[in-house]
VEXVO-293280 format. One record per residue: residue in one letter; y, x, z of N, C-alpha, C, O, CB in turn. Coordinates in steps of 0.2 Angstrom, whole numbers, plus 5000, padded with zeros to 4 digits. Glycine has a CB too. Layout:
BEGIN
aYXZYXZYXZYXZYXZ...
This chain:
BEGIN
m471651385015472051335018472751365017472951415020471851315025k473251325015473951335014474351325020474351265023474251295008i474651375023475051365029475751355027476051385023475051435033p476051295030476751275028477251335030477151375034476951215032i477751345026478251395027478551395034478651445037478851385021y478751335036479051335043478551365048478751385053479251265045s477851355047477451385052477351455051477351495056476651355051r477451485045477451555044478051585047478051645049477351565037l478551555047479251585049479151595057479551635059479851545048s478851555060478851555067478251605070478151615076478651485070i477951635065477451685067477751745071478251775068476951715061s477551765076477851825079477251875081476651855083478251815085d477351935080476851985081476852015088477352035091476952045076t476352005092476252015098475852085099475752105105475851965102s475652115094475252175094475652235097476252235096474852195088s475352285099475752335102475952395097476352435098475452365108h475552395091475752445086476252425082476452365081475052455082s476652475079477152455075477052485068476652535068477852495078d477252455063477052465056477752485052478152435053476752415053s477752535049478352555045478452515039478952515036478452625044g477852485037477852445030477652485025477452455019478552425029y477452555026477252595021476452605021476252645017477652665021s476152585026475452595027475052545024474452555025475352605035g475352495021474952455017474652405022474152365021474352485014g474952395028474652345033474752275031474452235034475052355039g475152255025475152195022475452145027476052145029474452175020r475052095029475252035033475552055040475952025043474651985034d475252105043475452135049476152155049476552145053474952185052s476352195043476952215043477452165041478052175043476952275037v477252115038477752055037477852025044478452005046477452005032a477352005048477451975054477852025059478251995062476751965058s477752085059478152125063478952125061479352135065477852195064a479052125054479652125051480052055053480652065055479652125044v479652005054479951945056480051945063480551925066479551885054a479651975067479751975074480252025077480652015082479052005078y480352075073480852125075481552125071481952165073480652195074n481652085067482252075063482652025066482551965066482152055055p483252045070483651995073484051955069484151895070484152035078d484151975063484551925058484051865056484251815056484751965052l483451895054482951835052482751795058482751735057482351875050q482751825064482551785070483051735071482951675073482451825076s483751755070484251705072484351655067484551595068484951745072s484051665060484151615055483551565055483551515052484251655048v482951585059482351545059482551465061482251425058481851575063p482951455066483051385069483451345063483251285062483451385075q483851385060484251345054483851335049483851275046484851395052i483351375047482851365041482451315043482251265039482451435040m482151305049481751255052482051185051481751135049481551275059h482751185053483151125053483151105046483151045045483751135057t483351145042483451135035482751105032482751055028483751195031l482251135033481551115030481451045033481151005030481051165033g481551035039481450965042481850915038481650855037481650965050q482550935037482950885033482650875026482650815024483650915032v482450925023482150915016481550875017481450825013481950985013q481050885022480550845022480650775024480350725021480050865028s481250765028481450695029481750655023481550605021481950695035s482150695019482350675013481850655008481950605004482950715010q481350695008480750685003480450615005480250575001480250745003q480350605011480050545014480450485012480250425010479850545021h481150495013481550435011481550425004481550365002482350455013i481550475000481550464992480950424990480950384986481550534989l480350444993479650414992479750344994479450294990479150454996h480050324999480150255001480550214996480350164994480450255009l481150244995481550214990481150204983481250154980482250254988w480750254981480450244975479950184975479850144970480050304973q479550174981479150124982479450054981479250004978478750124988v480050054985480449984984480649974977480649914975481049994988k480950024973481150014967480549994962480549954958481450084964k479950024963479350014959479149934960478949904956478750054962t479149914967479049844968479549794965479249744962479049834975k480149814964480649774961480549774954480549724950481349794963l480349824951480249834944479549794942479549754937480149904941e479049794946478449754945478649674945478349644941477949774950q479049664950479249594951479649574945479549514942479649574957c480049614942480449594936480049584930480049544926480949644935f479549634930479049624924478649564924478549524919478549684924q478449544930478049484931478449424929478249374926477749474938l479149424931479549364930479649364922479649304919480249374933r479749414919479749424912479149394908479249354903479949494909v478549414911477949384908477849314909477749274904477349424911f478049294914478049214916478549184911478349124909478349204923e479149204910479649174906479349174899479449124895480349204906q479049224896478749224889478149174889478149144884478449294888d477749174894477249124894477549044893477249004890476749134900c478049034897478348974897478648954890478548904887478948964902e478949004887479249004880478648984875478748944871479649064878k478149024876477549004871477348934872477148904867477049064872m477248914879476948844880477448794877477148754874476948834887f478048804878478548754875478548754868478548704865479248774878d478548814864478448814857477848784855477848744850478448884855w477248794858476648764856476648684856476448654852476048784861i476948664862477048594863477448564857477348514854477348574870y478048594856478448574851478148574844478248524840479148614851q477748624842477448624836476848584835476748554829477248704835n476548564840475948524840476048444842475548404843475448554844r476748424843476848364846476648304840476448254842477548354847e476748324834476648274829475848264828475648204828476848294822a475448314828474748304828474448274834474048234834474448374828f474748284840474548254846474648174845474248134847474848284852l475348154843475548084843475048044837474947994839476248084841t474948084832474448044827473748044829473447994827474548084820n473548084833472848084835472748034841472148014842472548154837y473248024845473147994851473547934852474047924856473348034857v473447884847473847814847473347754848473547704846474147804840d472747774851472347714852472647674857472847694863471647744855i472647604856472947554860472347514863472547464867473447514857g471747524861471247484864471047424859471547394856471347464871n470447394859470247334856470247274860470147224857469547354853s470347284866470347224871470847234876471047294877469547214874y470947184880471447184886471147234891471547274893471547114889s470547234893470347284898470347354896470447394900469647264900r470147364889470247434887470947464886471147514888469947434880a471347414884472147434884472347444891472747494892472547374881t472147404896472347424903472047484906472447524910472247364908t471447504904471147564906471547624903471747674906470447564904l471747614896472147674893472847674896473047734897472147654886q473147624897473747624901473747654907474247694909474047554901e473247644911473147674918473047754917473347794921472647644922d472647774912472547844911473147874909473347924911472047854906h473547844905474247864903474647874909475047924909474547824897r474747824913475147824919474947884923475447924926475147764923m474347894924474047954929474248014926474448064929473247944930r474148024919474248084916475048104916475248154916474048084908s475448044915476148054915476348084922476848124923476547984914q476048054927476248074934476048144935476448184938475948024939n475448164933475248234934475648284930475848334933474548234932t475848264924476348304920476948314923477248364923476348274913t477248254926477948254929477948304936478348344937478148184931v477348294939477248344945477248414943477548454946476648314949r476848424938476748494936477448524933477548584934476248504931i477748484929478448504926478948514932479248564932478748454921t478948474937479348484943479248544946479648584948479348424947n478548554948478348614951478548684947478748734950477648614953t478448674941478548734937479348754937479548804937478348724929s479648694936480448704936480648734943481048784943480848634935r480448714948480648734955480448814955480848854957480248704961y479848824953479548894953480048944949480148994951478848904951h480148914943480548954938481248964941481549024941480648924932i481548914944482248924948482248974953482649014954482448854950k481648974957481649014963481549084960481949134963481049004968l481149094955481049164952481749184949481849244950480549164947s482049144946482749164943483249184948483549234947482949104938k483249144953483749164959483549234962483949274963483649104965l482849244963482649304966482849364961483049414963481849304967f482649354955482849404950483549414950483749474949482649374943i484049364950484749374950484949414956485349454955485049304949s484749394962484949424968484649494968485049544970484649394974d484049514965483849584965484349624960484449684961483149584963c484449594954484849624950485549644952485849694951484949584943q485849594956486549604959486449654964486949694965486849534962h485949654968485849704973485749774970486049824973485249694977e485449784965485349844961485949874958486049934958484849844956c486449824956487049844953487549874958488049904957487349784949q487449854965487949884970487749954971487149974972487849834976p488349994973488150064974487850074981487950034986488850094974n487450124982487050134988487550164993488050204991486550184987p487550144999487950175005487850245006488250275010487950135011
């Protein structure tokens, strides 16, 4: 198990024997050097404070990265949506003539003509609602994208 550096710095040797460092005592000699070195003991609080700041900064950077990652994912999704819309409009434009030549049935009787007219009216309403909803969605996404881009361009405080 790996012991964090700030935990190792606060180790103090409470044993009664003293080690000169030449006996190969290893860890005990390091602990006693920390415990009996006044310069090192006086710098331990500063080191602990600095390590705490580093750890806090690391957490802050991880949080900022998550925010940035989320914004990038949203931008990517917006771009995919825009590309899908462009493809849809291109397909409609390219196939409009084939659609118009295949779907010109006006009916053979008055009742058939009224049925076709009602179907056409319902499809037109559904299409209008879908176009309106898609336009609103696209406008909201564009505003969100623009506000995020403006926010990203501003310097951090």
